[in-house]
C-alpha positions as CSV (number, residue, x, y, z in Angstrom):
1,X,0.1,0.1,0.0
2,X,1.1,3.3,-1.2
3,X,1.4,6.1,1.4
4,X,0.6,9.7,1.6
5,X,4.3,10.4,2.0
6,X,5.2,8.0,-0.9
7,X,2.7,9.7,-3.3
8,X,4.2,13.2,-2.7
9,X,7.8,11.9,-3.0
10,X,6.8,10.6,-6.4
11,X,5.5,13.8,-7.6
12,X,8.2,15.3,-6.3
13,X,11.1,13.1,-7.8
14,X,9.2,13.7,-11.0
15,X,9.0,17.1,-11.0
16,X,12.8,17.3,-10.1
17,X,13.5,15.3,-13.0
18,X,11.6,17.4,-15.4
19,X,13.3,20.8,-13.9
20,X,16.8,19.1,-14.5
21,X,16.1,18.3,-18.1
22,X,14.5,21.5,-19.0
23,X,17.8,23.1,-17.7
24,X,19.7,20.7,-19.6
25,X,17.9,21.6,-22.8
26,X,18.3,25.2,-22.3
27,X,22.1,24.5,-22.3
28,X,21.8,22.7,-25.6
29,X,20.0,25.8,-27.1
30,X,22.7,27.9,-25.7
31,X,25.4,25.8,-27.3
32,X,27.0,24.8,-24.0
33,X,26.3,21.1,-24.4
34,X,25.9,18.7,-27.4
35,X,22.5,18.8,-28.6
36,X,22.7,15.0,-28.9
37,X,19.8,13.9,-26.4
38,X,16.5,12.1,-26.0
39,X,14.3,13.9,-23.9
40,X,12.2,11.6,-21.0
41,X,9.5,14.2,-20.7
42,X,6.4,12.1,-20.3
43,X,8.0,9.0,-19.2
44,X,9.2,10.2,-15.8
45,X,6.4,7.8,-13.6
46,X,8.4,4.8,-15.0
47,X,12.1,5.3,-13.6
48,X,10.4,6.9,-10.4
49,X,7.8,4.0,-9.4
50,X,10.3,1.4,-10.2
51,X,13.7,3.1,-8.7
52,X,11.7,3.4,-5.5
53,X,11.9,-0.1,-4.9
54,X,15.6,-0.4,-5.3
55,X,18.1,-0.6,-2.8
56,X,21.2,1.5,-3.0
57,X,23.6,-1.7,-3.9
58,X,20.9,-2.9,-6.5
59,X,22.2,-2.6,-10.2
60,X,20.5,-0.1,-12.5
61,X,20.9,-0.4,-16.5
62,X,19.2,2.4,-17.7
63,X,17.5,3.3,-21.1
64,X,18.9,6.2,-23.1
65,X,15.6,8.2,-22.8
66,X,16.2,11.0,-20.5
67,X,18.1,10.9,-17.1
68,X,15.2,10.2,-14.9
69,X,17.0,7.0,-13.8
70,X,20.2,8.3,-12.3
71,X,18.5,11.1,-10.5
72,X,15.8,8.8,-9.1
73,X,18.4,6.4,-8.0
74,X,20.4,9.2,-6.0
75,X,23.1,10.4,-8.2
76,X,24.3,14.1,-8.0
77,X,22.5,16.4,-10.1
78,X,26.0,18.4,-10.5
79,X,27.4,15.2,-11.5
80,X,25.2,14.8,-14.3
81,X,25.8,18.1,-15.9
82,X,29.4,17.7,-15.3
83,X,29.2,14.6,-17.5
84,X,27.3,16.7,-20.2
85,X,29.7,19.6,-19.9
86,X,32.8,17.0,-20.3
87,X,34.3,18.4,-17.1
88,X,35.9,17.2,-13.8
89,X,32.3,17.5,-11.9
90,X,31.0,14.4,-14.1
91,X,31.1,10.7,-13.0
92,X,33.4,10.2,-15.9
93,X,35.3,12.9,-15.3
94,X,35.9,14.4,-18.6
95,X,35.0,11.1,-20.8
96,X,31.8,10.7,-22.6
97,X,30.8,14.2,-22.9
98,X,27.7,14.9,-24.3
99,X,26.1,11.7,-24.7
100,X,24.6,9.6,-21.6
101,X,27.3,7.3,-20.5
102,X,26.8,8.0,-17.0
103,X,28.4,5.3,-14.5
104,X,28.5,5.5,-10.6
105,X,29.5,2.1,-9.2
106,X,28.8,3.1,-5.8
107,X,25.3,3.8,-6.8
108,X,24.7,0.4,-8.8
109,X,24.7,2.5,-11.8
110,X,26.6,0.5,-14.4
111,X,26.4,2.8,-17.0
112,X,25.1,2.7,-20.9
113,X,26.1,0.2,-23.5
114,X,27.5,2.1,-26.6
115,X,25.2,-0.2,-28.7
116,X,21.1,0.0,-28.1
117,X,20.3,-3.5,-26.6
118,X,23.7,-4.1,-25.3
119,X,22.4,-3.4,-22.2
120,X,20.8,-6.7,-21.8
121,X,23.7,-9.0,-21.5
122,X,25.2,-6.8,-18.9
123,X,22.3,-6.9,-16.8
124,X,21.8,-10.7,-17.1
125,X,25.9,-10.6,-16.2
126,X,25.4,-8.4,-13.0
127,X,22.2,-10.8,-12.0
128,X,24.4,-13.7,-12.3
129,X,27.1,-12.0,-10.2
130,X,24.6,-11.3,-7.7
131,X,23.4,-14.8,-7.6
132,X,26.9,-16.4,-7.5
133,X,28.2,-14.2,-4.8
134,X,25.2,-15.3,-2.6
135,X,23.7,-11.6,-2.1
136,X,20.1,-10.8,-2.5
137,X,20.9,-7.8,-4.8
138,X,18.7,-7.4,-7.9
139,X,19.1,-5.8,-11.4
140,X,16.5,-3.8,-12.9
141,X,17.1,-2.8,-16.7
142,X,15.3,-0.6,-18.8
143,X,15.0,-0.6,-22.3
144,X,12.4,0.6,-25.3
145,X,10.1,-1.4,-27.2
146,X,12.0,-1.0,-30.5
147,X,15.2,-2.1,-28.6
148,X,13.5,-5.2,-27.4
149,X,13.7,-6.5,-31.0
150,X,17.4,-6.6,-30.9
151,X,18.7,-10.5,-30.5
152,X,20.5,-9.5,-27.4
153,X,17.1,-9.4,-25.8
154,X,16.2,-12.8,-26.5
155,X,19.5,-14.3,-25.3
156,X,19.4,-12.7,-22.1
157,X,15.7,-13.4,-21.2
158,X,16.5,-17.1,-22.2
159,X,19.6,-17.3,-20.0
160,X,18.0,-15.3,-17.1
161,X,14.8,-17.4,-17.0
162,X,17.0,-20.8,-17.3
163,X,19.2,-19.8,-14.6
164,X,16.8,-17.8,-12.5
165,X,18.7,-14.5,-12.4
166,X,17.5,-11.6,-10.2
167,X,16.8,-9.1,-12.8
168,X,13.5,-7.3,-13.8
169,X,13.5,-6.2,-17.2
170,X,10.9,-3.0,-17.7
171,X,10.4,-2.4,-21.4
172,X,9.0,1.7,-21.6
173,X,6.7,0.9,-24.6
174,X,6.0,4.7,-26.0
175,X,4.8,3.4,-29.3
176,X,7.4,4.5,-31.3
177,X,11.1,3.1,-32.5
178,X,12.4,6.2,-33.6
179,X,9.6,7.5,-36.1
180,X,8.3,4.1,-36.9
181,X,5.0,2.8,-34.9
182,X,4.9,-0.5,-32.7
183,X,2.5,-2.1,-34.7
184,X,4.8,-1.6,-38.0
185,X,8.2,-2.5,-36.1
186,X,7.0,-5.4,-34.0
187,X,4.8,-8.5,-34.8
188,X,3.4,-8.5,-31.9
189,X,2.9,-4.9,-30.2
190,X,2.5,-6.4,-26.7
191,X,6.0,-7.3,-25.6
192,X,4.8,-8.5,-22.2
193,X,3.5,-11.5,-24.4
194,X,7.1,-12.5,-24.9
195,X,7.4,-13.6,-21.4
196,X,5.3,-16.9,-21.6
197,X,7.8,-17.8,-24.3
198,X,10.4,-18.1,-21.4
199,X,8.2,-19.4,-18.8
200,X,8.3,-16.2,-16.5
201,X,5.8,-13.8,-15.5
202,X,4.7,-10.6,-17.5
203,X,3.1,-7.9,-16.5
204,X,1.3,-4.6,-18.1
205,X,1.4,-1.7,-16.2
206,X,-0.2,1.9,-16.9
207,X,3.5,3.8,-17.3
208,X,1.9,6.9,-16.7
209,X,1.2,6.5,-13.0
210,X,4.1,6.4,-11.0
211,X,2.1,4.3,-7.8
212,X,0.8,1.7,-10.4
213,X,4.6,1.1,-11.9
214,X,5.7,1.0,-8.3
215,X,3.3,-1.6,-7.1
216,X,4.4,-3.9,-9.9
217,X,8.0,-3.7,-9.6
218,X,7.4,-4.0,-6.3
219,X,6.5,-7.4,-6.6
220,X,9.0,-8.2,-9.5
221,X,11.6,-7.0,-7.2
222,X,10.7,-9.1,-4.1
223,X,10.2,-12.2,-6.4
224,X,13.7,-11.9,-7.9
225,X,15.3,-11.3,-4.3
226,X,13.7,-14.7,-3.1
227,X,15.7,-16.5,-6.1
228,X,12.6,-17.2,-7.9
229,X,14.0,-15.4,-11.1
230,X,13.0,-12.5,-13.7
231,X,9.8,-10.7,-14.4
232,X,9.4,-8.8,-17.7
233,X,6.9,-5.8,-17.0
234,X,5.7,-3.6,-20.1
235,X,4.9,-0.1,-19.0
236,X,2.5,1.8,-21.4
237,X,3.8,5.4,-21.8
238,X,4.2,8.1,-24.2
239,X,7.4,10.6,-25.0
240,X,5.9,13.8,-25.3
241,X,9.1,15.2,-27.4
242,X,10.7,14.0,-30.8
243,X,12.9,10.7,-30.8
244,X,15.9,13.5,-29.9
245,X,16.0,16.9,-29.0
246,X,15.1,18.8,-32.3
247,X,12.9,16.2,-33.7
248,X,10.0,17.7,-35.0
249,X,8.2,14.6,-34.8
250,X,5.9,15.5,-38.0
251,X,5.4,11.5,-38.2
252,X,2.9,11.6,-35.0
253,X,-0.9,12.6,-35.4
254,X,-1.5,15.6,-34.0
255,X,-4.7,14.5,-32.3
256,X,-2.2,11.5,-30.9
257,X,-0.4,13.7,-29.1
258,X,-2.7,15.8,-27.8
259,X,-4.6,13.0,-25.7
260,X,-1.5,11.7,-24.6
261,X,-0.8,15.2,-22.8
262,X,-3.7,15.0,-21.1
263,X,-2.0,12.0,-19.2
264,X,1.1,13.7,-18.1
265,X,2.3,12.0,-15.2
266,X,3.0,14.9,-13.2
267,X,0.3,17.4,-13.6
268,X,-2.1,14.3,-13.3
269,X,-0.7,13.0,-10.0
270,X,-0.4,16.8,-8.5
271,X,-4.0,17.2,-9.2
272,X,-4.7,13.8,-7.4
273,X,-2.4,15.2,-4.5
274,X,-4.6,18.4,-4.1
275,X,-8.1,16.5,-4.8
276,X,-7.0,14.1,-2.2
277,X,-5.7,16.6,0.4
278,X,-2.3,15.5,0.7
279,X,-1.1,18.7,-0.3
280,X,-2.2,22.2,-1.4
281,X,-1.5,24.0,-4.3
282,X,0.5,26.6,-2.4
283,X,2.5,23.2,-1.2
284,X,3.3,22.2,-4.9
285,X,4.2,25.6,-6.0
286,X,6.8,25.9,-2.8
287,X,8.2,22.6,-4.1
288,X,8.9,23.6,-7.5
289,X,10.8,27.0,-6.4
290,X,12.6,24.9,-3.9
291,X,13.6,22.3,-6.5
292,X,14.4,24.8,-9.2
293,X,17.0,26.5,-7.0
294,X,18.4,23.2,-6.3
295,X,18.7,22.6,-10.0
296,X,20.3,25.9,-10.5
297,X,22.9,25.3,-7.7
298,X,23.7,22.4,-9.2
299,X,24.5,23.5,-12.7
300,X,26.3,26.5,-11.3
301,X,28.5,23.9,-9.3
302,X,29.2,22.1,-12.5
303,X,30.0,24.8,-14.7
304,X,32.8,26.0,-12.1
305,X,34.5,22.7,-12.4
306,X,37.4,22.2,-14.2
307,X,38.2,20.6,-17.4
308,X,40.0,17.2,-17.7
309,X,43.8,17.8,-18.1
310,X,45.2,16.1,-20.9
311,X,46.7,13.0,-18.8
312,X,43.0,12.3,-18.3
313,X,43.1,10.3,-21.8
314,X,46.0,7.8,-20.3
315,X,44.0,7.0,-17.2
316,X,41.9,3.8,-16.5
317,X,43.5,2.1,-19.5
318,X,44.3,-1.7,-19.1
319,X,45.4,-2.7,-22.2
């Protein structure tokens, strides 16, 4: 049962993610960082609801849409801005600038594969490591509907099911693989139906509802910790922006976009908090103001960090 305080926490975290991203988009417009960014606006409820079930030592394999996963896992907003700025404030201390290759092993954030779909075997490997060591750590792996068509998805699903690895697969099905609909790119648009082929539970959830996501992932994580193996979760959602920042998304019908905008996970939860007396409108506005100040302070700190020295190129090399 999700408490009132948890609901407020979900709202606050989604708002923080949105404000952090808005600031990053302004930086792109101003030419401070690369424009190579895939907005997560509209899909905030999924990382927030899911990651709320994770411990600090649980492993996270994030998708490439937005940075809400890392913020929800507790990563410093300053460090994330530093990664985009390519300076020493970032988690990579100057490497991977302009593209999301953020890693923070101390928080279980394992980074991002250079190839879409490369996260699947890494997630299975991390889950196998937890199983081998005898811990009750869990790996949560996020991915999109387009990515689910890579061969690595099926290979990793099979081994995770066969070995009962503690991994939770979460497909963020936003209906589009770049500019093509899931109906065109996939024989069966319901990704969750693949679960039965591997003999594991499959669950569909409203990806615009943080509470619903939390409840579904809570059971999947608990199941994994008990040693009962993986779960495939399909969260039905929608990206409000184009595939990448600057994509006009002319391939999407205007009416479709307008209908999904009505389901905005942030505004709908905010309205619910007010309607149920959990918070007042003044409370929400105060929260917005406080979080904006935190985001601004994080950016200011990141901008003051030095650029990496030339010697940084030769660090962490093993071959």
